[in-house]
C-alpha positions as CSV (number, residue, x, y, z in Angstrom):
1,M,-0.1,0.3,0.2
2,A,1.4,3.3,-1.1
3,V,0.9,6.3,1.8
4,G,-1.0,8.2,-0.5
5,N,-3.5,5.7,-1.0
6,T,-6.6,4.5,0.7
7,V,-7.2,0.7,1.5
8,R,-9.9,-1.7,1.2
9,G,-12.8,-0.6,4.3
10,D,-14.9,2.0,4.9
11,V,-15.2,6.0,3.8
12,N,-12.7,7.1,6.4
13,G,-9.8,4.8,5.2
14,R,-10.2,2.5,8.5
15,A,-8.8,-0.8,7.1
16,T,-11.0,-4.0,7.6
17,V,-8.0,-5.9,7.6
18,P,-6.8,-7.6,10.7
19,E,-4.3,-6.2,12.7
20,P,-0.7,-7.9,12.3
21,G,0.3,-10.7,14.4
22,T,1.6,-9.7,17.9
23,D,3.3,-12.7,18.8
24,Q,5.7,-13.0,22.1
25,L,9.0,-12.8,21.2
26,D,11.4,-15.4,21.4
27,D,14.5,-16.2,24.3
28,R,16.8,-14.5,21.7
29,E,14.5,-11.4,21.1
30,R,13.6,-10.9,24.3
31,R,17.3,-9.8,24.9
32,Q,18.1,-8.2,22.4
33,L,14.8,-5.8,23.7
34,D,16.1,-6.0,27.2
35,V,19.6,-4.2,26.0
36,V,18.2,-2.2,23.8
37,R,15.8,-1.0,26.3
38,R,18.9,-0.8,29.1
39,F,21.1,1.5,25.9
40,G,18.3,3.9,25.3
41,T,18.0,4.3,29.3
42,V,21.7,4.7,29.6
43,G,21.6,7.4,27.1
44,S,18.5,9.2,28.8
45,L,21.0,9.1,32.0
46,L,24.1,10.6,30.7
47,L,21.9,13.2,28.7
48,A,20.3,14.2,31.9
49,A,24.0,14.1,33.4
50,G,25.3,16.2,30.3
51,S,21.9,18.7,30.7
52,L,23.9,19.9,34.4
53,G,26.5,21.6,32.4
54,A,25.0,21.6,28.7
55,G,21.5,22.1,29.0
56,A,19.9,25.6,28.3
57,A,19.9,26.8,31.9
58,P,18.5,29.9,33.3
59,V,20.6,32.9,33.8
60,F,20.7,32.6,37.5
61,N,21.1,28.8,37.4
62,P,21.0,26.9,40.7
63,V,23.2,24.0,40.0
64,W,26.0,26.2,40.6
65,S,25.5,26.3,44.0
66,L,25.0,22.3,44.6
67,P,27.8,20.3,45.7
68,F,29.0,17.6,42.9
69,F,26.6,18.6,40.3
70,S,28.1,22.2,40.2
71,L,31.1,20.2,38.3
72,F,29.1,19.7,35.3
73,S,28.7,23.4,34.7
74,R,32.1,23.7,35.1
75,M,33.5,21.6,32.3
76,P,30.9,22.7,29.4
77,T,32.9,20.6,27.0
78,V,32.7,17.3,29.0
79,S,28.7,17.9,29.7
80,I,28.0,18.8,25.8
81,A,30.0,15.4,25.0
82,L,27.9,13.8,27.5
83,A,24.7,15.2,26.5
84,F,25.9,14.0,22.5
85,T,26.8,10.7,23.8
86,G,23.1,10.0,25.4
87,M,21.5,11.8,22.2
88,F,22.9,9.0,19.8
89,M,22.5,6.1,22.2
90,I,18.6,7.1,22.5
91,V,18.7,7.5,18.8
92,L,20.4,4.2,18.1
93,A,18.3,2.6,20.8
94,W,15.3,3.8,19.1
95,L,16.3,2.5,15.3
96,G,17.2,-1.1,17.0
97,L,13.7,-0.8,19.0
98,G,12.1,0.1,15.5
99,R,13.5,-3.5,14.1
100,L,11.4,-5.4,16.8
101,S,8.3,-3.4,15.7
102,L,8.5,-3.8,12.5
103,P,5.1,-4.0,10.9
104,G,4.1,-7.7,9.0
105,R,6.8,-9.7,11.6
106,E,6.4,-13.0,12.8
107,R,6.9,-11.9,15.9
108,M,7.1,-8.5,17.7
109,V,7.0,-6.1,20.8
110,S,3.9,-6.4,22.7
111,L,1.9,-3.1,23.8
112,P,3.3,-3.6,27.4
113,Q,6.6,-4.0,26.5
114,M,6.4,-0.8,24.4
115,A,4.9,1.0,27.7
116,R,7.6,-0.2,29.8
117,T,10.3,1.1,27.4
118,L,9.0,4.2,27.0
119,I,8.5,5.0,31.0
120,M,12.1,3.4,31.2
121,W,13.7,6.2,28.3
122,T,11.3,9.0,29.6
123,T,11.9,8.6,33.4
124,P,15.6,10.3,33.3
125,L,14.6,12.9,31.0
126,V,11.8,14.5,33.1
127,F,14.8,15.5,35.7
128,T,16.8,17.4,33.3
129,V,17.9,20.9,32.5
130,P,15.3,22.1,29.7
131,M,17.8,21.8,26.3
132,F,18.1,22.6,22.8
133,S,15.9,25.6,23.4
134,K,15.3,28.2,25.8
135,D,11.3,28.8,24.5
136,V,10.1,27.8,28.1
137,Y,11.7,30.7,29.7
138,S,9.7,32.7,27.2
139,Y,6.4,31.2,28.1
140,L,7.2,32.1,31.9
141,A,7.8,35.5,31.0
142,Q,4.8,36.2,29.2
143,S,2.7,34.3,31.2
144,E,4.1,36.8,34.2
145,I,3.0,39.7,31.6
146,A,-0.7,38.2,31.6
147,A,-0.6,38.1,35.2
148,R,0.0,41.5,35.9
149,G,-2.9,42.6,33.9
150,L,-0.7,43.7,30.7
151,D,-1.2,42.2,27.4
152,P,1.1,40.0,26.0
153,Y,0.1,39.9,22.5
154,T,1.0,43.8,22.6
155,T,4.2,44.1,24.3
156,G,7.6,42.0,25.1
157,P,9.4,40.8,28.4
158,A,11.9,43.4,28.2
159,E,9.2,46.6,27.6
160,A,6.6,44.8,30.4
161,L,8.9,43.4,32.9
162,G,11.7,45.3,32.8
163,N,15.4,43.9,31.6
164,A,16.6,43.4,35.3
165,D,13.7,41.3,36.3
166,P,14.9,38.0,36.7
167,L,12.1,36.1,33.9
168,T,13.0,39.0,31.4
169,R,16.8,37.9,31.6
170,T,16.2,34.2,31.3
171,V,14.7,34.9,27.6
172,P,17.1,35.0,24.8
173,T,17.8,38.5,23.6
174,M,16.1,38.3,20.0
175,W,12.8,37.6,21.9
176,R,13.2,40.1,24.9
177,D,10.7,42.6,22.7
178,T,8.7,40.6,20.7
179,P,5.0,39.7,21.7
180,S,3.9,36.0,22.2
181,P,2.7,34.0,19.5
182,Y,0.7,31.3,21.7
183,G,-3.2,31.1,21.7
184,P,-5.0,32.5,24.7
185,L,-5.8,29.2,26.6
186,F,-1.8,28.4,27.1
187,I,-1.2,32.1,28.0
188,T,-4.4,31.4,30.7
189,I,-2.7,28.2,31.9
190,G,0.5,29.9,32.4
191,K,-1.0,32.5,34.3
192,G,-2.3,30.0,36.8
193,I,1.3,28.6,36.7
194,T,3.1,32.0,37.4
195,W,0.1,32.3,40.4
196,V,1.7,29.2,42.0
197,T,5.4,29.8,40.9
198,G,5.7,33.6,40.9
199,D,9.3,34.7,39.7
200,H,10.6,31.4,40.7
201,V,12.2,30.3,37.3
202,V,13.0,26.5,38.5
203,M,9.5,26.1,39.7
204,G,8.0,27.6,36.5
205,V,9.9,25.2,34.5
206,A,9.2,21.9,36.5
207,F,5.3,23.3,36.5
208,H,5.5,23.9,32.6
209,R,7.4,20.3,32.3
210,L,4.5,19.0,34.0
211,L,1.9,20.6,31.4
212,A,4.1,18.9,28.8
213,L,4.0,15.5,30.5
214,I,0.3,15.7,30.3
215,G,0.1,16.4,26.7
216,F,2.8,13.8,26.0
217,A,0.6,11.5,28.0
218,M,-2.4,12.6,25.7
219,I,-0.2,11.7,22.7
220,V,0.7,8.0,24.4
221,W,-3.3,7.1,25.2
222,A,-4.6,8.6,21.8
223,L,-2.0,7.0,18.7
224,P,-2.5,3.2,19.6
225,R,-6.6,3.7,19.6
226,L,-6.4,6.0,16.5
227,A,-3.7,3.3,15.0
228,R,-6.4,0.6,15.6
229,R,-9.0,2.6,14.0
230,F,-7.0,3.2,10.8
231,G,-5.8,-0.6,10.3
232,I,-2.2,0.3,11.7
233,N,-0.8,-1.7,14.3
234,P,-0.4,0.3,17.4
235,V,2.9,-0.9,18.8
236,S,4.3,0.5,15.4
237,A,2.7,3.9,15.7
238,L,4.0,4.4,19.5
239,W,7.5,3.5,17.9
240,L,7.0,5.6,15.5
241,G,5.5,8.2,17.7
242,A,5.7,8.6,21.1
243,A,9.0,6.8,21.2
244,N,10.4,9.3,18.7
245,P,13.8,11.1,19.9
246,L,11.9,14.3,18.4
247,V,9.2,13.6,20.9
248,L,11.6,12.8,23.6
249,F,14.0,15.2,22.9
250,H,11.6,18.3,22.6
251,L,8.6,17.8,24.0
252,V,9.4,16.1,27.2
253,V,13.3,17.7,27.6
254,G,12.4,20.8,25.7
255,V,9.3,21.6,27.1
256,H,7.6,22.9,23.7
257,N,3.7,23.5,23.9
258,E,3.5,21.4,21.0
259,A,3.0,18.4,23.4
260,L,-0.4,20.0,24.8
261,A,-1.3,21.3,21.9
262,I,-0.7,18.3,19.4
263,G,-1.8,15.8,22.8
264,L,-5.4,17.9,22.8
265,M,-5.6,17.5,18.7
266,L,-5.3,13.7,18.7
267,V,-7.2,12.8,21.8
268,G,-9.9,15.5,20.3
269,I,-9.6,13.3,17.1
270,E,-10.1,9.9,18.9
271,L,-13.2,11.3,20.6
272,A,-14.6,12.6,17.9
273,L,-14.7,9.2,16.0
274,K,-15.7,7.4,19.2
275,R,-19.1,6.5,18.0
276,M,-18.6,7.0,14.0
277,P,-20.1,3.9,12.3
278,R,-18.3,1.7,9.8
279,V,-19.8,2.5,6.5
280,T,-18.4,1.8,3.1
281,P,-18.1,4.5,0.3
282,D,-21.5,2.5,-1.7
283,G,-23.4,2.9,1.7
284,P,-25.7,2.3,3.1
285,F,-25.3,5.1,5.4
286,P,-27.1,4.8,8.4
287,P,-28.9,7.7,10.4
288,W,-27.7,9.3,13.4
289,Q,-26.6,7.1,16.2
290,Q,-27.1,7.5,19.8
291,G,-24.4,10.0,21.0
292,E,-22.5,10.3,17.7
293,L,-23.5,13.7,17.5
294,L,-22.4,14.7,20.7
295,W,-19.0,13.0,20.4
296,Y,-18.6,14.8,17.2
297,G,-19.3,18.2,19.6
298,I,-16.8,17.1,22.2
299,G,-14.0,15.9,19.8
300,A,-14.2,19.2,18.0
301,T,-14.1,21.4,21.0
302,V,-11.2,19.4,22.2
303,I,-9.3,20.3,19.3
304,T,-9.9,23.5,19.2
305,L,-8.5,23.9,22.8
306,G,-5.5,22.4,20.9
307,A,-5.8,25.2,18.2
308,A,-6.3,27.8,21.5
309,V,-2.7,26.4,22.3
310,K,-1.2,26.5,18.8
311,I,-3.1,27.3,15.9
312,P,-1.7,24.7,13.9
313,A,-4.2,22.1,15.3
314,A,-7.4,23.8,13.8
315,L,-5.9,22.1,10.2
316,A,-7.1,19.0,12.3
317,L,-11.2,20.4,12.2
318,G,-11.1,20.6,8.5
319,F,-10.1,16.7,7.8
320,L,-12.8,15.7,10.9
321,G,-15.6,17.7,8.7
322,V,-14.2,15.6,5.8
323,M,-14.8,12.3,8.2
324,I,-18.2,13.3,9.0
325,A,-19.0,14.5,5.4
326,R,-17.8,10.7,3.8
327,R,-20.1,9.4,6.8
328,R,-23.0,10.9,6.0
329,G,-23.0,10.3,2.2
330,G,-20.2,12.2,0.5
331,R,-21.8,14.9,-0.9
332,W,-20.6,18.7,-1.8
333,S,-23.7,19.8,0.2
334,H,-22.8,17.0,3.3
335,L,-19.3,19.0,3.2
336,F,-20.7,22.2,3.1
337,S,-22.9,21.9,6.3
338,T,-20.5,20.0,8.5
339,G,-18.1,22.6,7.8
340,A,-20.6,25.4,8.7
341,V,-20.9,23.7,12.0
342,L,-17.5,23.0,12.6
343,M,-16.9,26.6,11.8
344,V,-19.6,27.9,14.0
345,L,-18.5,25.5,16.9
346,F,-15.0,26.5,16.4
347,L,-15.1,30.2,16.6
348,A,-17.3,29.9,19.9
349,V,-15.1,28.2,21.7
350,L,-12.2,30.4,20.3
351,T,-14.6,33.3,21.7
352,I,-14.9,32.0,24.9
353,A,-11.3,30.9,25.5
354,S,-10.1,34.4,24.2
355,L,-12.8,36.8,26.1
356,G,-12.6,34.4,29.1
357,S,-8.5,34.8,29.4
358,G,-9.3,38.8,29.1
359,L,-6.7,39.2,26.3
360,G,-9.2,39.1,23.5
361,Y,-8.1,38.2,19.9
362,G,-5.1,40.1,19.8
363,W,-3.1,36.7,19.5
364,A,-4.5,36.7,15.9
365,M,-2.0,39.4,15.2
366,T,1.2,37.5,16.4
367,L,1.0,34.4,14.9
368,N,4.0,35.0,12.6
369,T,6.8,36.1,15.6
370,A,8.4,33.4,14.9
371,N,9.3,34.6,11.4
372,A,11.9,36.9,12.9
373,I,14.6,33.5,12.8
374,K,15.8,32.7,9.5
375,S,16.2,29.2,10.0
376,W,18.5,27.1,7.6
377,M,16.3,24.4,8.5
378,A,13.4,26.1,6.4
379,P,13.6,25.0,2.6
380,M,11.7,28.8,1.7
381,T,13.9,30.6,4.0
382,A,17.0,28.2,2.7
383,L,16.0,29.2,-1.3
384,G,16.1,32.7,-0.3
385,F,19.3,32.4,1.3
386,G,20.6,30.2,-1.7
387,A,19.3,33.1,-4.2
388,G,20.8,36.0,-2.5
389,G,23.9,34.3,-2.4
390,L,23.9,33.5,-6.2
391,G,23.5,37.2,-6.6
392,I,26.3,38.2,-4.9
393,M,28.5,35.4,-6.7
394,L,27.1,36.6,-10.1
395,G,27.9,40.7,-8.9
396,L,24.5,41.7,-8.7
397,G,25.1,43.2,-5.2
398,N,23.7,41.3,-2.1
399,H,19.6,41.1,-2.0
400,I,19.6,38.2,0.1
401,D,16.9,39.4,2.2
402,A,14.7,40.4,-0.7
403,A,15.1,37.4,-1.9
404,I,13.8,35.5,1.6
405,T,11.1,37.6,1.5
406,V,9.8,36.6,-1.9
407,S,10.5,32.9,-0.8
408,R,8.7,33.1,2.2
409,M,5.7,34.9,0.5
410,V,5.9,32.0,-2.0
411,G,5.7,29.5,0.5
412,T,3.3,31.2,2.1
413,L,0.6,30.5,-0.6
414,L,2.0,27.1,-1.4
415,G,1.5,25.5,1.9
416,P,-2.5,26.4,2.6
417,L,-2.8,25.5,-1.4
418,L,-1.0,21.8,-1.0
419,A,-3.2,21.7,2.6
420,A,-6.4,22.5,0.3
421,K,-6.0,19.6,-2.1
422,L,-5.1,17.4,0.5
423,L,-8.4,18.2,2.3
424,L,-10.4,17.6,-1.7
425,D,-8.5,14.7,-2.2
426,S,-9.3,12.8,1.2
427,F,-13.0,13.7,0.3
428,R,-12.9,12.3,-2.9
429,W,-11.9,8.7,-1.0
430,R,-8.4,9.3,-2.6
431,L,-6.7,9.8,0.4
432,R,-7.0,8.5,4.3
433,P,-8.0,11.6,6.0
434,M,-5.8,10.9,8.5
435,I,-2.7,11.1,6.1
436,G,-4.4,13.8,4.4
437,L,-3.9,15.8,8.2
438,G,-0.7,14.7,8.4
439,A,0.7,15.7,5.0
440,A,-1.4,19.0,4.9
441,L,0.6,19.9,8.5
442,G,4.0,19.2,7.2
443,A,3.1,21.3,3.9
444,V,1.9,24.1,5.8
445,L,4.9,23.8,8.5
446,V,7.8,22.9,5.9
447,F,6.7,25.5,3.6
448,G,6.0,28.3,6.2
449,A,9.2,30.9,6.9
450,T,10.5,29.1,10.0
451,V,11.1,25.4,10.7
452,Q,12.4,23.9,14.0
453,P,13.1,19.9,14.1
454,W,9.9,19.7,16.4
455,Y,7.4,21.0,14.2
456,L,7.6,17.9,12.6
457,L,5.7,16.2,15.0
458,W,3.0,18.0,13.7
459,A,3.2,15.8,10.3
460,A,5.2,12.7,11.8
461,L,2.2,11.8,15.0
462,P,-0.8,11.8,12.7
463,L,1.1,9.8,9.7
464,A,2.2,7.6,12.7
465,V,-1.4,6.2,13.0
466,A,-2.8,6.0,9.3
467,A,0.3,5.5,6.9
468,G,1.5,1.8,7.2
469,N,3.8,1.0,4.7
470,I,7.2,0.4,5.2
471,R,8.7,2.9,2.6
472,F,7.1,5.5,4.3
473,R,8.1,4.2,8.0
474,T,11.6,4.1,6.6
475,M,12.0,7.6,5.4
476,A,10.3,9.1,8.3
477,M,12.9,6.9,10.7
478,G,15.6,8.5,8.5
479,I,14.1,12.1,9.0
480,S,13.3,12.0,12.6
481,A,17.2,10.3,13.6
482,A,18.6,13.0,11.6
483,F,16.3,16.3,12.8
484,A,17.1,14.5,16.8
485,V,20.7,15.5,16.5
486,A,20.5,18.7,14.2
487,L,20.4,21.1,17.5
488,P,23.0,21.2,20.2
489,P,21.7,20.8,23.5
490,T,22.2,24.0,24.8
491,G,19.9,25.8,22.7
492,T,22.5,28.3,22.0
493,T,24.5,28.9,18.6
494,F,28.0,28.3,20.5
495,D,28.8,32.1,19.3
496,G,32.2,32.4,20.9
497,R,32.9,29.0,21.9
498,T,32.5,27.0,18.8
499,Y,35.7,24.8,19.5
500,Q,33.6,23.1,22.4
501,L,31.7,21.0,19.5
502,P,34.3,19.8,17.6
503,Y,35.7,18.0,21.0
504,S,32.0,17.0,21.7
505,Y,31.1,15.4,19.1
506,V,34.8,13.4,18.6
507,A,34.7,12.1,22.0
508,A,30.9,11.3,22.0
509,V,31.3,9.3,18.7
510,I,34.1,7.6,20.1
511,V,32.5,6.5,23.4
512,V,29.0,5.2,21.4
513,G,31.1,3.3,19.0
514,L,32.8,1.5,21.9
515,A,29.5,0.9,23.6
516,L,27.9,-0.4,20.4
517,L,30.9,-2.7,20.5
518,A,30.4,-4.2,23.6
519,V,26.6,-5.2,22.8
520,R,27.2,-5.9,19.0
521,K,26.1,-9.2,19.8
522,Y,22.5,-8.0,20.9
523,I,21.5,-5.8,18.3
524,P,18.5,-6.8,16.6
525,S,18.4,-7.6,12.8
526,R,16.1,-6.9,10.2
527,P,13.8,-9.8,9.7
528,R,14.3,-11.0,5.9
529,R,10.5,-11.5,5.3
530,V,7.7,-9.1,6.5
531,T,3.9,-9.6,5.6
532,R,3.4,-6.0,5.2
């Protein structure tokens, strides 16, 4: 089955084929799983230790005053090497686990085994200093602005709190004068955290990590349930989704609010489909089932709450509308009427969230705040850099900024157009709606002005529960592994001390190589034949 095609099943692309076998592993494979688990757990422990000196620590770092633990902050190169070693070990352990979770294996990891592996890998990461990004400190400052009765959508931390404020000092310089790009629900929750923690940075980070872990738990809850609905092995979905190093590094360690937004989106989709009957494209289409409309409303409300954290979650409502319209009969009138009802619900919930927060709709004007970053990972921005650089080489002058502006404008048009095409293909039964949703989110974000590794999770998690062919799985695995190690753990560019990176990389590669040599007999091998 190609990723872009539907399968024989109901009108929403839910497969009617039986779930692939999940027989117990044999003794040799159980030993391999045990080694993979321990390898990843050691990696998590090393990453946690390295975070003490290589993490994106606040300006007033309490670790400096702790006996023994302060040693890591005095040895930054060693700490970075420990962090890289842990990152590489987690990624390699994840790849090994993938071989034991391959769809179509005669024997594969069970759900309880996957759950225990997740717990082993995640537990040490809960206690790390934030890494890979300093966004959590912006969350704290923006929440404090709102708690003081000011508008975080019009003023930045420097103006509202002052440069001397301990919360402002932890915010990266480039974000101190920018308004918040986050939705009213997230700011409201942040106000509650500020009410509890005040300007205590460490406690504030701990509460935001708890919020991220709640989102992570939502993801873990929703993935296997959605996978079963769409004919995908739930173990494989959890491996590609929740156990993905991008999730562990950037949602658990990095404390990004994508965890809450994506968690609410996935849970909302699962709740919405709770009472949807299975119908074939040719019918018959049964009347509304008991509680069906109620669960559609509940699911759509939860999805909208996800959009009130970060707006990309709103795209899921479009594909939910396609599923409902296809269940009703697949006519254009069904699509338009369903879309109208969902739009009214979406606006109503957002209005309640916006007015209830006391901030109004100011968030709608700050959604492009992140565009201030000129990231090489964004294809359209990279295209602008390339075009501008070519102009310099040809003697046409330095027009890099103009080239980036033009290329970003093109991307701003391409992303939504591709999303609309995928929505139409899903409605015409050419594509599973969940595949369409993942691809559409990927198109909008990849063609956006700024791309960060954790943005890929918006596409990867919906695709993990609907796209089951081996080619897609291999491609997603490679992209995830590459982007998982794309950012340094400190969340900075290492300006002025780039000499630390080469030494850290070399040390990490040597240690990981020796570790692989020690466990080489227990590295899982790819099965010669799979049934899917």
